[in-house]
C-alpha positions, 0 to 999 in steps of 0.5 A: 465711841469717842473719849466721854464720847465726843466729837473730835474735829481733828481726827498665833495663827488659827484656823478661821472662816471669812464671810460677809455679814448683813448689809444694808443700802441706803442713805445717799452722801455728798462729797464734803468732809467734816473731818480730815480722813487718812489716805486709808480711810479714803478708799472707804468714801461713799461713791456709788460707783465704788464697790461696797465690801461688806463686814467680813466674819471670823468664826474661832479664834485669829491670831495677831498677825492675821488680825493686823494684816485683814483688819487693823492695817487697812482699817476694815471692819471685822466681826469676831465670832465665839472670839472671846471668853473673858471671865466677866462673862461667867463671873458677873452673869448667870443664865437661867435653865432655858437661857432666856434670862440673864442675872447678876452672880452674887459675886456682883452683889459683893461690889454693890457699893461701888459707885459707877457713871449712869445714864437714865432716859427719863420716862418723858418722851419728845413733843408729849408726856409719857403715860402716867404708868412709867411715872409710876414705875419710879415710884414703885421701885422707891417704894419696893426699895423702902421695904427692902431689907438689904436696900432701904439704908443704901444709897439706892433709894437717894438716887431714885428720888433724884431721878423722881424729883428730875422727872417731876421738873421735866414734867412741868417744863414745856417741850417745843419742836424748835426755838428761835435762832436767837435762843441758840434753835434746837440746842437749848431745848430740854432734855430728858436724859440725865447722867448721874453717879450712882452705886452698882446697886442701882442696877442690880437692885432695879433688875431685882425689882423687874424680875419680881415685876414680871412684865416688861412694859411695867418695869425699870429700863433705859438705865445704863451704866455708860462709858465707865473706865475699867479703872472705876472698878475694884481690883477683882472686877477689872482683872475679869476683863483682861485685855485681848492679844489683838488689842497690842496688834498695833502700838500696844497702847490702850487709849481707854476702856469702858464697860457697859451694863444696862437694863435694855433698851440701851442705845448709842447714836451714830458717831465715830471713835478717834482710835480703833475699838474692840467692842466685846459683847458680855450678856445679851445681844447687840446689833451695830450698824456701822458705815464708812468714814465719808459716807457717815461724815457726809450724813452727819453733816447734812443732818446737822445742816438740815437742822442749822447746826454748826458747832460740835458737840459732846456726843453723850450729852443731853443735847445727843441723846434726845431732841431733833438730832437725835431723832434725825439720826436715829430714822436715818440709821434705824428706821426702815425708810430713809430719804438721804439715798444710797449711803451704805450701812452695814448690820452686824449682831454680836452675842455673849463671846462675840466681838467687833472690830471698828477702825479708827474714823468708821461711823457706828450706832449701837442698840440692845436687843431683846426684851425691856427691862432685861440685861445687857453688857458689853466691854471695849478697848480703845487702842493705838 
C-alpha cells in the first residue's frame, strides 16, 4: 500500500513451523517492466520455466534474526500466524459470546470526536443505478441519527448529509462506458467513490445502526477509515499499537503507519509498495492475494495498455477505486476466470493476531471476508 496509496514510478529465537499457503495459478505476464526492479526482485520474474515457491507460514513467534534472514533480506513474503497480541485488538474491540460478532468497546466511544480520513463507496453501481433500498439506507441512517440523543448534535449527521448530497449528484450524472479519447478516455469517467474527513463517531454510530437493523442487505457498508496514520490518533489509542520488533529488522526506520477500520466489505485494489510492509489483522478477517514484482508489473501494464491509459495515477483515488480499470484489475486478481494466462497469484487469509510481511515491490490486493456491515480492522507499518 503506497504512501497515500499512490504508485511511485521510481520505485530472540523462537520455535516456528514453515509450511506453504494456498496458491492460485493464473494470469500470463509479458517480459516488460513498468518500474525498475532490483536484483533481488528480479529473481521473482514471471517466467513460466522458473519454479514457484508459495508464501511460507510461521506459526507463533519469530526472532528478528530469523525474520531478517528468511523474509526481509531475500524479499520473500511471510505469513505470520498468531504473531501479535497488540493491545488494540482487545481494547478497541469486543466479541459476542459466540464470537460471531465484533463491536467497538466503550473505550473507543470515548474518542468519537477525533477526525479521521474516510472512504465511502456510494450505492451507485457502474453502468446502472443501485437499488432504491440502498439510497434508503442512507436516509434511514440519517433519520436514526437525528433521533439519537447521543449523535443528533454531533458532527455525524453533517457527514451523512454530505454523503446523501453527493449520492444525489452522482445519481443525476450519466455514466457512460467510455468517453471519447479527446476527453481523456476512461480517466474522466464519473465515479461513485468518495473520500471525506469525519469523526470516529461516524463508524461507531453506523455499526450501532447496523446492529439494530440486523439485516446485512439493508445496512451501512463500504464505509472505511483507510490509510490513516497513527499520528491521527490521540496518544492513548496510538499507544495501543506498539511497533513489532521485526519492523526494526532493517535500518530501524519506520516510513509510515496506517490503521484500517471499516464496515464490510472493504477492499484495496492491486498495487505495490515502495517499502516493506508488515500488515497486522486486528478484527474480522481479510484475504490478501499477491504476486511477484515482475508478474504484477506486467499484468498492471497490460490492463492499462488495454484501456489506453499511459500515465500514472493515485491508487486510492476515485479513478482507481471504480470504473473500467478497477473492474479489469479486480477480475484479473479475484475473478474465477481470467484471460491473462499463467502468472502465479498466491492467496493468504488473515485472522485477528495474524500478520503478513509483504516485501518491497510485491503486488497485492486486500479484501475483507464475512458478512456485510460487520467490523473489520487492521494496522500496518511500512519500514526500511
